[in-house]
MIKE-621445 format. One record per residue (C-alpha): residue number from 0; x, y negated, z negated; chain. Coordinates in steps of 0.001 Angstrom, whole numbers, plus 500000, padded with zeros to 6 digits. Example, Ala and Ser with C-alpha at 12.3 -4.5 7.8 and 13.67 -1.06 7.14 Angstrom:
! MIKE-621445
[0 [512300 504500 492200] 'A']
[1 [513670 501060 492860] 'A']
This chain:
! MIKE-621445
[0 [616708 325603 062992] 'A']
[1 [614013 325766 060318] 'A']
[2 [611235 328318 060773] 'A']
[3 [608539 325640 060617] 'A']
[4 [609968 323951 063728] 'A']
[5 [609821 327107 065845] 'A']
[6 [606647 328610 064348] 'A']
[7 [604498 327509 067347] 'A']
[8 [606504 329869 069563] 'A']
[9 [605578 332810 067345] 'A']
[10 [601958 331781 066763] 'A']
[11 [600964 330934 070312] 'A']
[12 [597633 332545 071157] 'A']
[13 [596350 332601 067570] 'A']
[14 [592981 331187 066551] 'A']
[15 [589268 331678 067168] 'A']
[16 [588586 328883 069669] 'A']
[17 [589809 329854 073182] 'A']
[18 [590590 326215 073896] 'A']
[19 [592914 326060 070890] 'A']
[20 [594508 329350 071852] 'A']
[21 [595211 328009 075332] 'A']
[22 [596529 324723 073953] 'A']
[23 [598883 326602 071643] 'A']
[24 [600528 328033 074747] 'A']
[25 [600599 324685 076557] 'A']
[26 [602391 323208 073535] 'A']
[27 [605425 325273 074589] 'A']
[28 [605827 323266 077809] 'A']
[29 [608950 321156 078391] 'A']
[30 [608828 317378 077994] 'A']
[31 [611366 314535 078354] 'A']
[32 [613553 314261 075243] 'A']
[33 [611203 316881 073736] 'A']
[34 [608801 314072 072763] 'A']
[35 [605695 316203 073406] 'A']
[36 [603618 313133 074268] 'A']
[37 [600374 315066 074686] 'A']
[38 [596886 314456 073300] 'A']
[39 [594095 316973 073839] 'A']
[40 [590538 315782 073137] 'A']
[41 [588101 318633 072387] 'A']
[42 [585155 316521 071276] 'A']
[43 [583079 317456 074321] 'A']
[44 [581906 321055 074321] 'A']
[45 [583389 323259 077015] 'A']
[46 [585997 320686 077987] 'A']
[47 [589548 319562 077323] 'A']
[48 [590626 315998 078095] 'A']
[49 [594396 315533 078327] 'A']
[50 [595986 312113 077847] 'A']
[51 [599349 310558 077003] 'A']
[52 [600299 309841 073410] 'A']
[53 [601551 306355 074238] 'A']
[54 [603369 306084 070896] 'A']
[55 [605761 308818 072023] 'A']
[56 [607040 307359 075283] 'A']
[57 [610598 306426 076298] 'A']
[58 [610491 302769 077368] 'A']
[59 [614241 302446 077959] 'A']
[60 [615134 305625 079859] 'A']
[61 [611666 306047 081392] 'A']
[62 [610304 302494 081820] 'A']
[63 [607397 303349 084166] 'A']
[64 [606507 306547 082292] 'A']
[65 [607175 308700 085346] 'A']
[66 [609008 311397 083380] 'A']
[67 [606320 311314 080691] 'A']
[68 [603702 311894 083390] 'A']
[69 [605733 314804 084758] 'A']
[70 [605624 316237 081224] 'A']
[71 [601815 316027 081353] 'A']
[72 [601900 318146 084489] 'A']
[73 [604041 320827 082842] 'A']
[74 [601584 320978 079928] 'A']
[75 [598610 321151 082288] 'A']
[76 [600114 324003 084307] 'A']
[77 [600672 326250 081291] 'A']
[78 [597248 325248 079939] 'A']
[79 [595594 326446 083137] 'A']
[80 [597538 329718 083017] 'A']
[81 [596487 330305 079408] 'A']
[82 [592817 329502 080091] 'A']
[83 [592789 332009 082932] 'A']
[84 [594167 334615 080528] 'A']
[85 [591092 333885 078401] 'A']
[86 [588823 334697 081348] 'A']
[87 [587976 331033 081850] 'A']
[88 [588032 329229 085175] 'A']
[89 [589433 325711 084658] 'A']
[90 [587935 322969 086809] 'A']
[91 [590614 320265 086713] 'A']
[92 [589904 316658 087628] 'A']
[93 [593004 314460 087643] 'A']
[94 [592675 310871 086412] 'A']
[95 [588859 310880 086162] 'A']
[96 [588902 307209 085099] 'A']
[97 [591534 306222 087661] 'A']
[98 [595312 306337 087637] 'A']
[99 [597092 304129 085149] 'A']
[100 [599356 301499 086641] 'A']
[101 [602719 300147 085467] 'A']
[102 [602889 302343 082364] 'A']
[103 [600691 305162 081052] 'A']
[104 [597710 304095 078989] 'A']
[105 [594970 305927 077099] 'A']
[106 [592942 306910 080154] 'A']
[107 [592881 310698 080581] 'A']
[108 [595437 312330 082821] 'A']
[109 [593076 315241 083395] 'A']
[110 [589665 316495 082427] 'A']
[111 [589447 320287 082324] 'A']
[112 [585935 321770 082441] 'A']
[113 [585762 325418 081438] 'A']
[114 [583595 328041 083098] 'A']
[115 [583521 331699 081955] 'A']
[116 [584647 333848 084842] 'A']
[117 [585696 337433 083985] 'A']
[118 [587173 337953 087453] 'A']
[119 [589378 334877 087392] 'A']
[120 [592878 335368 088797] 'A']
[121 [595695 335590 086244] 'A']
[122 [599141 334178 086921] 'A']
[123 [602029 336662 086534] 'A']
[124 [604348 333821 085445] 'A']
[125 [602342 333438 082246] 'A']
[126 [604044 336529 080799] 'A']
[127 [607374 334689 080558] 'A']
[128 [606056 331513 078900] 'A']
[129 [607390 332641 075459] 'A']
[130 [610872 333130 076987] 'A']
[131 [611029 329835 078899] 'A']
[132 [613658 327666 077219] 'A']
[133 [615774 324825 078538] 'A']
[134 [619293 326239 078474] 'A']
[135 [621892 323495 077883] 'A']
[136 [624861 325816 077391] 'A']
[137 [627697 326230 079892] 'A']
[138 [626678 328811 082490] 'A']
[139 [628783 331780 083529] 'A']
[140 [630971 330678 086482] 'A']
[141 [631968 334284 087172] 'A']
[142 [628384 335184 088122] 'A']
[143 [627293 333444 091290] 'A']
[144 [623732 332526 092116] 'A']
[145 [623360 334108 095538] 'A']
[146 [621610 332363 098422] 'A']
[147 [618943 335065 098416] 'A']
[148 [618303 334560 094689] 'A']
[149 [617957 330815 095197] 'A']
[150 [615689 331317 098222] 'A']
[151 [613411 333577 096186] 'A']
[152 [613284 330972 093424] 'A']
[153 [612488 328148 095841] 'A']
[154 [609702 330262 097361] 'A']
[155 [607743 330045 094100] 'A']
[156 [604198 328848 094705] 'A']
[157 [603869 325171 093721] 'A']
[158 [601194 322497 094192] 'A']
[159 [600746 321298 097749] 'A']
[160 [602726 318148 098475] 'A']
[161 [605682 318962 096223] 'A']
[162 [608782 319686 098300] 'A']
[163 [611212 322089 096630] 'A']
[164 [614820 322326 097781] 'A']
[165 [618130 323570 096424] 'A']
[166 [621687 324577 097143] 'A']
[167 [624402 326989 096088] 'A']
[168 [626861 325630 098659] 'A']
[169 [630116 325010 096734] 'A']
[170 [630845 321618 098292] 'A']
[171 [627384 320139 097815] 'A']
[172 [627077 321807 094427] 'A']
[173 [630268 320085 093279] 'A']
[174 [629195 316733 094713] 'A']
[175 [625860 316881 092886] 'A']
[176 [627694 317841 089700] 'A']
[177 [629890 314738 089890] 'A']
[178 [626857 312545 090478] 'A']
[179 [625001 314154 087560] 'A']
[180 [627971 313447 085281] 'A']
[181 [628013 309868 086509] 'A']
[182 [624319 309550 085673] 'A']
[183 [624946 310718 082126] 'A']
[184 [627856 308301 081774] 'A']
[185 [625635 305391 082825] 'A']
[186 [622930 306359 080327] 'A']
[187 [625499 306661 077535] 'A']
[188 [627327 303381 078145] 'A']
[189 [624086 301407 078547] 'A']
[190 [623449 300485 074926] 'A']
[191 [619658 300293 074942] 'A']
[192 [619187 303639 076725] 'A']
[193 [621758 305440 074588] 'A']
[194 [620230 303991 071426] 'A']
[195 [616845 305372 072449] 'A']
[196 [618319 308866 072671] 'A']
[197 [620284 308545 069435] 'A']
[198 [617149 307477 067563] 'A']
[199 [615630 310824 068548] 'A']
[200 [618518 312969 067283] 'A']
[201 [617462 315218 064390] 'A']
[202 [620395 316588 062402] 'A']
[203 [619939 319503 060029] 'A']
[204 [616955 321536 058911] 'A']
[205 [615330 318768 056871] 'A']
[206 [615228 316206 059703] 'A']
[207 [614257 318810 062283] 'A']
[208 [611492 320217 060104] 'A']
[209 [610141 316790 059274] 'A']
[210 [609970 315571 062894] 'A']
[211 [609762 318726 065044] 'A']
[212 [610530 316837 068239] 'A']
[213 [613449 315042 069855] 'A']
[214 [616999 316335 070124] 'A']
[215 [617802 318930 067470] 'A']
[216 [621371 319301 066184] 'A']
[217 [622053 322279 063938] 'A']
[218 [625198 323521 062214] 'A']
[219 [627029 322881 058967] 'A']
[220 [629526 320267 060196] 'A']
[221 [626933 317796 061628] 'A']
[222 [624756 318300 058545] 'A']
[223 [627666 317603 056199] 'A']
[224 [628662 314548 058215] 'A']
[225 [625119 313213 057903] 'A']
[226 [625078 313882 054170] 'A']
[227 [628389 312090 053668] 'A']
[228 [627323 309132 055768] 'A']
[229 [629962 309855 058409] 'A']
[230 [627347 310591 061068] 'A']
[231 [624998 307636 061373] 'A']
[232 [623125 305908 064158] 'A']
[233 [625847 303276 064249] 'A']
[234 [628668 305800 064541] 'A']
[235 [626856 307807 067224] 'A']
[236 [626228 304709 069353] 'A']
[237 [629908 303677 069225] 'A']
[238 [631231 303987 072833] 'A']
[239 [634582 305188 071504] 'A']
[240 [633090 307546 068946] 'A']
[241 [632969 311309 068796] 'A']
[242 [629251 311531 069626] 'A']
[243 [629731 309840 072997] 'A']
[244 [632791 311971 073757] 'A']
[245 [630998 315200 072844] 'A']
[246 [627981 314234 074941] 'A']
[247 [630076 313502 078010] 'A']
[248 [632215 316619 077541] 'A']
[249 [629057 318710 077271] 'A']
[250 [627611 317065 080373] 'A']
[251 [630753 317917 082360] 'A']
[252 [630589 321550 081224] 'A']
[253 [626913 321750 082136] 'A']
[254 [627294 320217 085590] 'A']
[255 [630484 322006 086593] 'A']
[256 [629166 325440 085597] 'A']
[257 [625921 325106 087534] 'A']
[258 [625516 328110 089792] 'A']
[259 [623112 326094 091910] 'A']
[260 [620921 323019 091954] 'A']
[261 [617271 322542 092775] 'A']
[262 [615330 319344 093261] 'A']
[263 [611699 318342 093698] 'A']
[264 [610448 315505 095876] 'A']
[265 [607091 314043 096847] 'A']
[266 [606089 311850 099774] 'A']
[267 [604986 308978 097620] 'A']
[268 [605030 308353 093907] 'A']
[269 [601424 308228 092766] 'A']
[270 [600642 309436 089273] 'A']
[271 [598930 312575 090535] 'A']
[272 [602066 313401 092517] 'A']
[273 [604089 313058 089329] 'A']
[274 [601672 315433 087579] 'A']
[275 [602015 317904 090445] 'A']
[276 [605809 317631 090217] 'A']
[277 [605601 318610 086538] 'A']
[278 [603381 321559 087375] 'A']
[279 [605837 322618 090071] 'A']
[280 [608875 322234 087822] 'A']
[281 [607569 324411 085012] 'A']
[282 [606607 327079 087557] 'A']
[283 [610152 327031 088922] 'A']
[284 [611571 327259 085415] 'A']
[285 [609320 330198 084623] 'A']
[286 [610370 331866 087876] 'A']
[287 [614024 331289 086984] 'A']
[288 [613419 332869 083583] 'A']
[289 [611795 335865 085267] 'A']
[290 [614859 336168 087523] 'A']
[291 [617203 336151 084522] 'A']
[292 [618517 332636 085172] 'A']
[293 [619006 329721 082820] 'A']
[294 [617833 326282 083896] 'A']
[295 [618127 322702 082683] 'A']
[296 [616940 319348 084044] 'A']
[297 [619790 316910 084665] 'A']
[298 [617637 314058 085936] 'A']
[299 [619405 311083 084392] 'A']
[300 [620155 309908 087948] 'A']
[301 [616426 309558 088604] 'A']
[302 [615733 307212 085711] 'A']
[303 [614436 303813 086803] 'A']
[304 [616407 301352 084685] 'A']
[305 [618483 298890 086775] 'A']
[306 [621967 300145 085864] 'A']
[307 [621168 303540 087418] 'A']
[308 [620157 302220 090858] 'A']
[309 [623550 302588 092566] 'A']
[310 [624171 306161 091431] 'A']
[311 [620594 307075 092280] 'A']
[312 [621042 305787 095827] 'A']
[313 [624179 307926 096139] 'A']
[314 [622186 311013 095162] 'A']
[315 [619566 310320 097832] 'A']
[316 [622359 309998 100411] 'A']
[317 [624023 313209 099220] 'A']
[318 [620750 315113 099652] 'A']
[319 [619944 313484 102992] 'A']
[320 [616752 311889 101699] 'A']
[321 [615250 308522 102581] 'A']
[322 [613969 306768 099410] 'A']
[323 [611510 304767 101504] 'A']
[324 [609804 308030 102511] 'A']
[325 [610214 310379 099545] 'A']
[326 [610616 310160 095780] 'A']
[327 [612930 312537 093965] 'A']
[328 [611045 313655 090877] 'A']
[329 [613344 316254 089300] 'A']
[330 [616930 317504 089541] 'A']
[331 [617895 320654 087670] 'A']
[332 [620742 323125 087499] 'A']
[333 [620386 326912 087444] 'A']
[334 [622800 329674 086650] 'A']
[335 [623522 332823 084701] 'A']
[336 [623700 332170 080965] 'A']
[337 [623244 333786 077595] 'A']
[338 [619708 333349 076191] 'A']
[339 [619120 330432 073828] 'A']
[340 [616793 329943 070883] 'A']
[341 [613551 327983 071239] 'A']
[342 [613441 324247 070661] 'A']
[343 [611346 322589 067987] 'A']
[344 [607621 322039 068456] 'A']
[345 [605109 319883 066647] 'A']
[346 [602094 321402 064928] 'A']
[347 [599197 322038 067306] 'A']
[348 [596901 320008 065030] 'A']
[349 [599049 316927 065674] 'A']
[350 [598088 316799 069351] 'A']
[351 [594420 317809 069094] 'A']
[352 [591409 315523 068603] 'A']
[353 [588330 317358 067340] 'A']
């Protein structure tokens, strides 16, 4: 992993403008496929306007932009934490020009007005923002996530209206794991969705450093394969190829070593509820980090392309949820795992409009 791709993790909080300092922390938020589809407009004094970078969406795996909107919420939550650390009270107005409809457009997701307030409350979860990483490794099956640990995690304060649930029950845990694997299989064998992911794979330091987003693959063997032309988009898309096999094998290891699962639901699926789900998710991930747990979204089952509908319905049934009443927004695994290195991040200047 080249230093330039992880530099934002080391430089967060630098700079003279408190808005830029806060944004440098928000840049560390999670986002679907690590696309970092955020735009922050600073052209009005004392304000930050957050909107979607519509050029960085995922039209195949995320047709309505629901996951992208959840990513806006994760960014907004860390931004608010960082502004409070600066002694600023953020006044957040969601969708000041109205919610976008079928897909995200250029209207702002949020307008954040800043008011100096030395006595503003700080959030203790902010301290672990530099250590929050999505951990995709196999978790330690010998170390159980206890019910009390899960209960403490699920008790994390989240926005009103987001329902947080989870399980460490072996039977349900195994059932969810099988469904999660099935969701990954569907994404991989559906050519257009798998191609979208493959187009975002960055292999080796040069590609990672040049793009600083997407799915980073490090190591000598993948790099050499790319150099020799043995690892190409065509070979990685091949249903019988090694890339598909490795992806599915990894997915099985991830799902079957989950010490527990947690999921987020809302009663409705308005854009502001999606934003709130993103704010809730990153808070849960920060709380998991604080508790010494690894976490990873495995939300392929929740994607809205037609081929996923049957498996998605099975997940709702497994969790005892009525899709006519609630919308599952996130599914993630938790467990004990070795720490992982940070993922790549784009330059702060690339998301800021001055």
